[in-house]
N, C-alpha and C positions, 0 to 999 in steps of 0.2 A: 167331528166337524165335517170331514170330507164326505161322509155318507149323507149327512143332513143337507149340505149345500147341493150335493148331487141329486138328491130326491126333489129338492125345490126346482132345480133346473129342469129335470125331467117333467115335473108337473107343469111348469110354465111352457115348456116346449109342446106338450100335449094340448094345453089350453089354446095355444096359437095354431094348432092343427098341423104342426111340422113333424115330419118323420126325422129320424136320425140323419138320414141322407140330406134332407133339405136344410136342416140346421148346419150340418157340416159344410155344405156348399156356400151358405150365406156367411159363415165365419171363417172360411178357408182352413178348416180343421178336418181331420179324418173322422168318419163315422165311428170307427173303433175307439178313437181317443175320446170322443164325446160320450160314448157308452161307458168307458172306464171312469170318466168324471161322474156320470149319473149313478154309477154303481159304487162310488166311493173308493175306487181302486187307485186313483191318482188325485193329487191336489193341483188344481189349475193355477197358473200364475195370475197375477193381477191383470195383466194385459188380456189374457184369455177370458177372464171373468167380464171385463169391460166389453169385449166383442160379443159374448153370449148375451149379456144383459141388454145391450143395445138392440140386437136382433129380436130379442123377446119383448121389447117395448118397455123395459124397466131400467132401473139403475142398479149398481152393485148394492147400494144400501137396501133397495127394494127386495133383492134376493135374500140378504141377511135378515131383514125384518120378517120375512116369511118364516125363517128358521126360528126366530126368537119371539115373535108375536109381542112386540113392545107395547106397553101401556100407552095410550094416546094422550098422556099428560102433556100440555103445551110447554112445560118447563123441563128441560133436559139438563140436569146437573153434570158438571165435568166428569165426575166419577161414575155417572150412570149411562154414559154414552155407549152405544153398541160398538163393538170392536171388530175389525177385520184385520187380524195380524197374521204374520207368518206366511203371507202370500208371496212376497218378494223379500229377500234377505235384508235385514236392517231397516225395514219400513213398518211403521205402526199406523193404522188408520182408525179413526173414530168418527162417528157420524153425529152431527149436531142438529139433525132434523128427525122428526118422528116419522112413523111409517105412512101416515096420511100425506104429509107434505113431500115425502121422498118419492112419491109417484110423479110429482110435477117438478121437483127441484131437489138437488142433493147438495148438502154442505158437508164436505169431508175435511177433517183436520188430519194432516199427514205429517208424521214425525219421521225424519230421515236421519239415521245414524251417519257418522263420518264416512264418506265415500259411497253411501247407498244411492241407488238409482232406480227409478221406476222403470219396469220393463226390462227386456233382454237387450235392447239396442237403443241407439240414440234417438230414434223416432218411432217408438213402438205403439203409442196410443192413438187410436182414431175412434171417435164417437160421433154420434149425430146430435148436434145441438150447439150450445154456446157455453162458454165458461170463463171465469176469471180466477186466476191464481194470485193469491195475496200472501206475501212472505211476512210472517209474524216473528220469526226468530232466525238468526244465522244468515247464511249466504248460500245461494244455489245457482247452479248453471241450468238454465232452461233452454231446451232445444225445441224450436217450432219450425216445421218444414225444414228449410235449409239454413236457418238462422240460429245463432247461439246468443243468448242474453245472460248476463250476470246480474242477479237480483239480490238485493239485501233487504233487511227489515224495513217494512213500510212500502216496498215496491210491489207493483202488480203487473200482471201480463194478461191481456184480453185476447181471446182466440175463438175461432170456430172449432168446435170439438172434433170435427172430422179432419182437421189438419193434423198430420202426425206430430206428436210431441212427447217429450220426456223431461224429467227433472232429476238432477243429481246434486247431492250435498257436497259443496266444496269448502265448507267451513271447518274449523278445527274442533267444533262441538256439534251437538245435535242441531239441526235446522228444522223449522216448522213452517209449513205452508197450509193455507186453507183454500180449497177448491170450491167455488160456487158453480154448480153445474145445472143447466136447464136443458134437458133433452128435448129434441124436436121429434115428434112422432108423426 
């Protein structure tokens, strides 16, 4: 999987006309680290994939769809969703949109094990666009800029994607949130 996602990132970077150095500057990552990702030597974290996808004008799902070339059936059954797992410990992500729609909107179902948190720190994600996080199961702590919110089943959080944010499961069982993301290009 590392090698496949790396080759997709390289292809997209080249399509955008970016050198390794340019992509590194835009993502605040080192050129050598991006080279390691592209050559399948390291597995990027979810927050790193978010940064790279944003700069390349796509979504995380868009990157994974290029790897799997999903059939464009408008119905995506629960068991047929594309997965992006093992990026951050205790987090499983599946996409509820097909590759055509994922270019303009991403719907990600995120399951967080007890204590799992998106990213490396309390405010790790920054994207370009708008999003809504809707809690479908459990209880989470959402950090948005300098604020912390406790959200339970049925609650939602609206945000500009470029505001730093993260989510942590504070429930005694698995929590599930759905992110509706509309990137601004």
